[in-house]
Chimera marker file (.cmm) of the C-alpha trace (Angstrom):
<marker_set name="trace">
<marker id="1" x="-27.895" y="41.982" z="-9.584" r="1" g="1" b="0" radius="0.5"/>
<marker id="2" x="-29.768" y="38.820" z="-10.406" r="1" g="1" b="0" radius="0.5"/>
<marker id="3" x="-27.092" y="38.123" z="-13.381" r="1" g="1" b="0" radius="0.5"/>
<marker id="4" x="-24.185" y="38.322" z="-10.952" r="1" g="1" b="0" radius="0.5"/>
<marker id="5" x="-25.991" y="35.985" z="-8.336" r="1" g="1" b="0" radius="0.5"/>
<marker id="6" x="-26.672" y="33.537" z="-11.523" r="1" g="1" b="0" radius="0.5"/>
<marker id="7" x="-22.890" y="33.668" z="-12.318" r="1" g="1" b="0" radius="0.5"/>
<marker id="8" x="-21.949" y="33.141" z="-8.606" r="1" g="1" b="0" radius="0.5"/>
<marker id="9" x="-24.284" y="30.285" z="-8.419" r="1" g="1" b="0" radius="0.5"/>
<marker id="10" x="-22.676" y="28.712" z="-11.492" r="1" g="1" b="0" radius="0.5"/>
<marker id="11" x="-19.193" y="29.212" z="-10.267" r="1" g="1" b="0" radius="0.5"/>
<marker id="12" x="-19.985" y="27.477" z="-7.143" r="1" g="1" b="0" radius="0.5"/>
<marker id="13" x="-21.667" y="24.570" z="-8.738" r="1" g="1" b="0" radius="0.5"/>
<marker id="14" x="-18.668" y="24.397" z="-11.022" r="1" g="1" b="0" radius="0.5"/>
<marker id="15" x="-16.331" y="24.260" z="-7.980" r="1" g="1" b="0" radius="0.5"/>
<marker id="16" x="-18.546" y="21.786" z="-6.145" r="1" g="1" b="0" radius="0.5"/>
<marker id="17" x="-18.421" y="19.426" z="-9.216" r="1" g="1" b="0" radius="0.5"/>
<marker id="18" x="-14.835" y="19.770" z="-9.690" r="1" g="1" b="0" radius="0.5"/>
<marker id="19" x="-14.083" y="19.191" z="-5.945" r="1" g="1" b="0" radius="0.5"/>
<marker id="20" x="-16.329" y="16.068" z="-5.923" r="1" g="1" b="0" radius="0.5"/>
<marker id="21" x="-14.237" y="14.862" z="-9.098" r="1" g="1" b="0" radius="0.5"/>
<marker id="22" x="-11.102" y="15.444" z="-7.225" r="1" g="1" b="0" radius="0.5"/>
<marker id="23" x="-12.278" y="13.688" z="-3.808" r="1" g="1" b="0" radius="0.5"/>
<marker id="24" x="-13.413" y="10.844" z="-6.058" r="1" g="1" b="0" radius="0.5"/>
<marker id="25" x="-10.095" y="10.338" z="-7.715" r="1" g="1" b="0" radius="0.5"/>
<marker id="26" x="-8.358" y="10.809" z="-4.241" r="1" g="1" b="0" radius="0.5"/>
<marker id="27" x="-10.248" y="8.015" z="-2.752" r="1" g="1" b="0" radius="0.5"/>
<marker id="28" x="-9.372" y="5.725" z="-5.622" r="1" g="1" b="0" radius="0.5"/>
<marker id="29" x="-5.765" y="6.447" z="-5.127" r="1" g="1" b="0" radius="0.5"/>
<marker id="30" x="-5.930" y="6.077" z="-1.361" r="1" g="1" b="0" radius="0.5"/>
<marker id="31" x="-7.646" y="2.720" z="-1.848" r="1" g="1" b="0" radius="0.5"/>
<marker id="32" x="-5.207" y="1.651" z="-4.315" r="1" g="1" b="0" radius="0.5"/>
<marker id="33" x="-2.225" y="2.454" z="-1.926" r="1" g="1" b="0" radius="0.5"/>
<marker id="34" x="-3.965" y="0.803" z="0.969" r="1" g="1" b="0" radius="0.5"/>
<marker id="35" x="-4.309" y="-2.290" z="-1.118" r="1" g="1" b="0" radius="0.5"/>
<marker id="36" x="-0.715" y="-2.310" z="-2.303" r="1" g="1" b="0" radius="0.5"/>
<marker id="37" x="0.389" y="-1.885" z="1.529" r="1" g="1" b="0" radius="0.5"/>
<marker id="38" x="-1.662" y="-4.760" z="2.167" r="1" g="1" b="0" radius="0.5"/>
<marker id="39" x="-0.356" y="-6.806" z="-0.765" r="1" g="1" b="0" radius="0.5"/>
<marker id="40" x="3.267" y="-5.911" z="0.411" r="1" g="1" b="0" radius="0.5"/>
<marker id="41" x="2.877" y="-6.725" z="3.983" r="1" g="1" b="0" radius="0.5"/>
<marker id="42" x="1.137" y="-10.143" z="3.280" r="1" g="1" b="0" radius="0.5"/>
<marker id="43" x="4.349" y="-11.348" z="1.194" r="1" g="1" b="0" radius="0.5"/>
<marker id="44" x="6.948" y="-10.249" z="3.772" r="1" g="1" b="0" radius="0.5"/>
<marker id="45" x="8.388" y="-12.749" z="6.233" r="1" g="1" b="0" radius="0.5"/>
<marker id="46" x="7.230" y="-11.334" z="9.425" r="1" g="1" b="0" radius="0.5"/>
<marker id="47" x="9.019" y="-13.817" z="11.754" r="1" g="1" b="0" radius="0.5"/>
<marker id="48" x="12.319" y="-15.394" z="10.502" r="1" g="1" b="0" radius="0.5"/>
<marker id="49" x="12.533" y="-17.904" z="13.401" r="1" g="1" b="0" radius="0.5"/>
<marker id="50" x="9.090" y="-19.265" z="12.368" r="1" g="1" b="0" radius="0.5"/>
<marker id="51" x="10.112" y="-19.625" z="8.887" r="1" g="1" b="0" radius="0.5"/>
<marker id="52" x="13.319" y="-21.568" z="9.759" r="1" g="1" b="0" radius="0.5"/>
<marker id="53" x="11.240" y="-23.766" z="12.193" r="1" g="1" b="0" radius="0.5"/>
<marker id="54" x="8.684" y="-24.426" z="9.551" r="1" g="1" b="0" radius="0.5"/>
<marker id="55" x="11.324" y="-25.385" z="6.997" r="1" g="1" b="0" radius="0.5"/>
<marker id="56" x="13.159" y="-27.560" z="9.302" r="1" g="1" b="0" radius="0.5"/>
<marker id="57" x="9.981" y="-29.436" z="10.236" r="1" g="1" b="0" radius="0.5"/>
<marker id="58" x="9.183" y="-29.948" z="6.469" r="1" g="1" b="0" radius="0.5"/>
<marker id="59" x="12.814" y="-31.161" z="5.792" r="1" g="1" b="0" radius="0.5"/>
<marker id="60" x="13.745" y="-28.265" z="3.487" r="1" g="1" b="0" radius="0.5"/>
<marker id="61" x="16.268" y="-26.312" z="5.740" r="1" g="1" b="0" radius="0.5"/>
<marker id="62" x="20.234" y="-26.709" z="5.245" r="1" g="1" b="0" radius="0.5"/>
<marker id="63" x="23.259" y="-24.985" z="6.227" r="1" g="1" b="0" radius="0.5"/>
<marker id="64" x="23.471" y="-23.178" z="2.881" r="1" g="1" b="0" radius="0.5"/>
<marker id="65" x="19.852" y="-21.916" z="3.251" r="1" g="1" b="0" radius="0.5"/>
<marker id="66" x="20.596" y="-20.742" z="6.585" r="1" g="1" b="0" radius="0.5"/>
<marker id="67" x="23.714" y="-18.983" z="5.316" r="1" g="1" b="0" radius="0.5"/>
<marker id="68" x="21.627" y="-17.581" z="2.384" r="1" g="1" b="0" radius="0.5"/>
<marker id="69" x="18.768" y="-16.440" z="4.796" r="1" g="1" b="0" radius="0.5"/>
<marker id="70" x="21.406" y="-14.654" z="7.053" r="1" g="1" b="0" radius="0.5"/>
<marker id="71" x="22.914" y="-12.716" z="4.231" r="1" g="1" b="0" radius="0.5"/>
<marker id="72" x="19.498" y="-11.705" z="2.916" r="1" g="1" b="0" radius="0.5"/>
<marker id="73" x="18.240" y="-10.541" z="6.133" r="1" g="1" b="0" radius="0.5"/>
<marker id="74" x="21.498" y="-8.393" z="6.622" r="1" g="1" b="0" radius="0.5"/>
<marker id="75" x="20.737" y="-6.917" z="2.946" r="1" g="1" b="0" radius="0.5"/>
<marker id="76" x="17.203" y="-6.389" z="3.669" r="1" g="1" b="0" radius="0.5"/>
<marker id="77" x="17.881" y="-4.331" z="6.988" r="1" g="1" b="0" radius="0.5"/>
<marker id="78" x="20.073" y="-2.089" z="5.724" r="1" g="1" b="0" radius="0.5"/>
<link id1="1" id2="2" r="1" g="1" b="0" radius="0.2"/>
<link id1="2" id2="3" r="1" g="1" b="0" radius="0.2"/>
<link id1="3" id2="4" r="1" g="1" b="0" radius="0.2"/>
<link id1="4" id2="5" r="1" g="1" b="0" radius="0.2"/>
<link id1="5" id2="6" r="1" g="1" b="0" radius="0.2"/>
<link id1="6" id2="7" r="1" g="1" b="0" radius="0.2"/>
<link id1="7" id2="8" r="1" g="1" b="0" radius="0.2"/>
<link id1="8" id2="9" r="1" g="1" b="0" radius="0.2"/>
<link id1="9" id2="10" r="1" g="1" b="0" radius="0.2"/>
<link id1="10" id2="11" r="1" g="1" b="0" radius="0.2"/>
<link id1="11" id2="12" r="1" g="1" b="0" radius="0.2"/>
<link id1="12" id2="13" r="1" g="1" b="0" radius="0.2"/>
<link id1="13" id2="14" r="1" g="1" b="0" radius="0.2"/>
<link id1="14" id2="15" r="1" g="1" b="0" radius="0.2"/>
<link id1="15" id2="16" r="1" g="1" b="0" radius="0.2"/>
<link id1="16" id2="17" r="1" g="1" b="0" radius="0.2"/>
<link id1="17" id2="18" r="1" g="1" b="0" radius="0.2"/>
<link id1="18" id2="19" r="1" g="1" b="0" radius="0.2"/>
<link id1="19" id2="20" r="1" g="1" b="0" radius="0.2"/>
<link id1="20" id2="21" r="1" g="1" b="0" radius="0.2"/>
<link id1="21" id2="22" r="1" g="1" b="0" radius="0.2"/>
<link id1="22" id2="23" r="1" g="1" b="0" radius="0.2"/>
<link id1="23" id2="24" r="1" g="1" b="0" radius="0.2"/>
<link id1="24" id2="25" r="1" g="1" b="0" radius="0.2"/>
<link id1="25" id2="26" r="1" g="1" b="0" radius="0.2"/>
<link id1="26" id2="27" r="1" g="1" b="0" radius="0.2"/>
<link id1="27" id2="28" r="1" g="1" b="0" radius="0.2"/>
<link id1="28" id2="29" r="1" g="1" b="0" radius="0.2"/>
<link id1="29" id2="30" r="1" g="1" b="0" radius="0.2"/>
<link id1="30" id2="31" r="1" g="1" b="0" radius="0.2"/>
<link id1="31" id2="32" r="1" g="1" b="0" radius="0.2"/>
<link id1="32" id2="33" r="1" g="1" b="0" radius="0.2"/>
<link id1="33" id2="34" r="1" g="1" b="0" radius="0.2"/>
<link id1="34" id2="35" r="1" g="1" b="0" radius="0.2"/>
<link id1="35" id2="36" r="1" g="1" b="0" radius="0.2"/>
<link id1="36" id2="37" r="1" g="1" b="0" radius="0.2"/>
<link id1="37" id2="38" r="1" g="1" b="0" radius="0.2"/>
<link id1="38" id2="39" r="1" g="1" b="0" radius="0.2"/>
<link id1="39" id2="40" r="1" g="1" b="0" radius="0.2"/>
<link id1="40" id2="41" r="1" g="1" b="0" radius="0.2"/>
<link id1="41" id2="42" r="1" g="1" b="0" radius="0.2"/>
<link id1="42" id2="43" r="1" g="1" b="0" radius="0.2"/>
<link id1="43" id2="44" r="1" g="1" b="0" radius="0.2"/>
<link id1="44" id2="45" r="1" g="1" b="0" radius="0.2"/>
<link id1="45" id2="46" r="1" g="1" b="0" radius="0.2"/>
<link id1="46" id2="47" r="1" g="1" b="0" radius="0.2"/>
<link id1="47" id2="48" r="1" g="1" b="0" radius="0.2"/>
<link id1="48" id2="49" r="1" g="1" b="0" radius="0.2"/>
<link id1="49" id2="50" r="1" g="1" b="0" radius="0.2"/>
<link id1="50" id2="51" r="1" g="1" b="0" radius="0.2"/>
<link id1="51" id2="52" r="1" g="1" b="0" radius="0.2"/>
<link id1="52" id2="53" r="1" g="1" b="0" radius="0.2"/>
<link id1="53" id2="54" r="1" g="1" b="0" radius="0.2"/>
<link id1="54" id2="55" r="1" g="1" b="0" radius="0.2"/>
<link id1="55" id2="56" r="1" g="1" b="0" radius="0.2"/>
<link id1="56" id2="57" r="1" g="1" b="0" radius="0.2"/>
<link id1="57" id2="58" r="1" g="1" b="0" radius="0.2"/>
<link id1="58" id2="59" r="1" g="1" b="0" radius="0.2"/>
<link id1="59" id2="60" r="1" g="1" b="0" radius="0.2"/>
<link id1="60" id2="61" r="1" g="1" b="0" radius="0.2"/>
<link id1="61" id2="62" r="1" g="1" b="0" radius="0.2"/>
<link id1="62" id2="63" r="1" g="1" b="0" radius="0.2"/>
<link id1="63" id2="64" r="1" g="1" b="0" radius="0.2"/>
<link id1="64" id2="65" r="1" g="1" b="0" radius="0.2"/>
<link id1="65" id2="66" r="1" g="1" b="0" radius="0.2"/>
<link id1="66" id2="67" r="1" g="1" b="0" radius="0.2"/>
<link id1="67" id2="68" r="1" g="1" b="0" radius="0.2"/>
<link id1="68" id2="69" r="1" g="1" b="0" radius="0.2"/>
<link id1="69" id2="70" r="1" g="1" b="0" radius="0.2"/>
<link id1="70" id2="71" r="1" g="1" b="0" radius="0.2"/>
<link id1="71" id2="72" r="1" g="1" b="0" radius="0.2"/>
<link id1="72" id2="73" r="1" g="1" b="0" radius="0.2"/>
<link id1="73" id2="74" r="1" g="1" b="0" radius="0.2"/>
<link id1="74" id2="75" r="1" g="1" b="0" radius="0.2"/>
<link id1="75" id2="76" r="1" g="1" b="0" radius="0.2"/>
<link id1="76" id2="77" r="1" g="1" b="0" radius="0.2"/>
<link id1="77" id2="78" r="1" g="1" b="0" radius="0.2"/>
</marker_set>
């Protein structure tokens, strides 16, 4: 009986150690995905009108740029 208990305890310990390792890996993957999501959202244009206003203020806005931005927004919002 004690050999069976020792085997079951050993099996449970192995299971817990594997689960711990799997959870650690899952946490790393989750953290990496959150970081990618934050990076993606920080590099996207959130307010096209604000971008246009800032470009105009800095003297960088033109009819060609307006046409490009309009086409780009149509393409990105398909």
